[in-house]
C-alpha positions as CSV (number, residue, x, y, z in Angstrom):
1,M,-5.9,-205.9,43.6
2,G,-2.7,-203.9,43.3
3,M,-0.1,-205.9,41.6
4,N,3.5,-204.7,41.3
5,I,4.0,-204.2,37.6
6,P,7.7,-203.6,37.1
7,D,8.4,-200.4,35.2
8,P,10.1,-201.1,31.8
9,T,12.1,-197.8,32.0
10,V,14.1,-199.2,35.3
11,H,16.8,-201.6,34.4
12,P,19.1,-203.6,36.7
13,A,22.1,-201.9,34.9
14,D,20.8,-198.4,36.2
15,P,23.3,-197.1,38.8
16,I,22.7,-197.1,42.5
17,L,22.5,-193.7,44.2
18,V,23.9,-193.5,47.8
19,V,23.2,-190.7,50.0
20,D,24.9,-190.2,53.4
21,D,26.3,-187.0,55.0
22,E,29.3,-188.9,56.6
23,E,32.2,-189.5,54.3
24,M,33.1,-192.5,56.7
25,V,30.0,-194.2,55.9
26,L,29.6,-193.0,52.2
27,L,32.9,-194.2,50.9
28,P,32.8,-197.7,52.3
29,L,29.3,-198.1,51.0
30,Q,30.2,-197.0,47.6
31,S,33.3,-199.2,47.6
32,T,31.3,-202.3,48.6
33,L,28.8,-201.8,46.0
34,R,31.6,-201.2,43.5
35,R,33.5,-204.6,44.5
36,A,30.0,-206.3,43.8
37,R,30.2,-204.9,40.4
38,Y,27.3,-202.2,40.9
39,E,27.5,-198.8,39.1
40,T,27.2,-196.3,42.0
41,V,26.8,-192.4,42.2
42,A,27.2,-191.2,45.7
43,T,26.5,-187.8,47.3
44,S,26.7,-186.5,50.7
45,D,23.7,-183.7,50.0
46,P,20.2,-184.9,49.9
47,L,19.5,-182.0,47.6
48,L,22.1,-182.8,45.0
49,A,20.6,-186.5,45.3
50,L,17.2,-185.1,44.1
51,E,19.0,-183.4,41.3
52,E,20.6,-186.5,40.1
53,L,17.2,-188.5,40.3
54,K,15.7,-185.7,37.8
55,Q,18.8,-186.2,35.5
56,R,18.7,-190.1,35.0
57,P,17.1,-193.4,36.3
58,F,18.4,-195.3,39.1
59,S,17.7,-198.9,40.1
60,V,18.2,-198.3,43.8
61,I,18.5,-195.4,46.2
62,I,20.1,-196.0,49.5
63,S,19.7,-193.3,52.0
64,D,20.9,-192.4,55.6
65,Q,18.1,-191.4,57.9
66,L,19.9,-188.5,59.9
67,M,21.2,-185.7,57.8
68,P,21.3,-182.0,57.7
69,R,18.8,-180.3,55.2
70,M,16.4,-183.2,54.8
71,S,15.8,-186.5,56.5
72,G,16.3,-189.8,54.7
73,L,12.6,-190.6,54.8
74,E,11.9,-187.3,53.5
75,L,14.4,-187.6,50.7
76,L,12.9,-191.1,49.7
77,A,9.4,-189.7,49.9
78,R,10.5,-187.0,47.5
79,A,12.4,-189.6,45.4
80,R,9.2,-191.8,45.0
81,Q,7.6,-188.9,43.4
82,I,10.4,-188.5,40.9
83,Q,11.3,-192.2,40.3
84,P,8.3,-194.3,41.5
85,Y,9.6,-197.6,40.6
86,T,13.0,-197.3,41.9
87,T,13.8,-199.5,45.1
88,R,14.3,-197.4,48.3
89,I,16.3,-198.3,51.1
90,L,16.8,-196.6,54.3
91,I,19.8,-196.7,56.5
92,T,19.5,-195.8,60.2
93,A,21.6,-196.1,63.3
94,V,18.4,-195.1,65.6
95,V,15.6,-197.4,65.1
96,N,12.2,-195.4,65.7
97,L,10.2,-198.7,64.7
98,G,6.9,-196.7,64.3
99,T,8.5,-194.3,62.0
100,V,10.0,-197.2,59.8
101,I,6.9,-199.1,59.7
102,D,4.9,-196.4,58.5
103,A,7.3,-195.5,56.0
104,I,7.3,-199.1,54.6
105,N,3.4,-199.2,54.8
106,Q,3.2,-195.9,52.8
107,G,5.3,-197.2,50.1
108,E,8.1,-194.9,50.9
109,I,10.7,-197.3,51.5
110,F,11.2,-201.0,50.5
111,R,13.8,-201.9,53.4
112,F,15.7,-200.5,56.1
113,I,19.2,-201.6,57.2
114,V,20.4,-200.9,60.7
115,K,23.8,-199.5,61.5
116,P,26.2,-201.2,61.9
117,W,25.3,-203.7,59.3
118,L,26.8,-207.1,58.3
119,H,28.6,-206.7,54.7
120,E,26.5,-209.8,53.2
121,E,23.3,-208.7,54.7
122,F,23.7,-205.3,53.1
123,L,24.6,-206.9,49.5
124,A,21.6,-209.3,50.0
125,T,19.3,-206.5,50.5
126,V,20.5,-204.5,47.5
127,R,20.4,-207.6,45.4
128,N,16.7,-208.3,46.5
């Protein structure tokens, strides 16, 4: 039976990586997390996000789904290869339930958040 054994190299103090190509979404996400006392690294470019993941550990990766150059699911699948124990959360405005369920079942993502989200619901998802 596959038990989820926590990775000792990932600490709650590790920052949260936030990826969204829209500044109008990225900046409020980052400020919400900072007000909740989370250290964050934010980027609008999924390729830069992959470089960040190679540089240092993150506790959580939060990514938008629809971005140029790479979808959020593709980014999170690649992130899983680099940091398999990091929690991956997908943000999407367009819910394709089949795609999301597949992604959860394949272990690519832990949760998904639908835009627009409730502030408390968002923070509870990150805390979990």
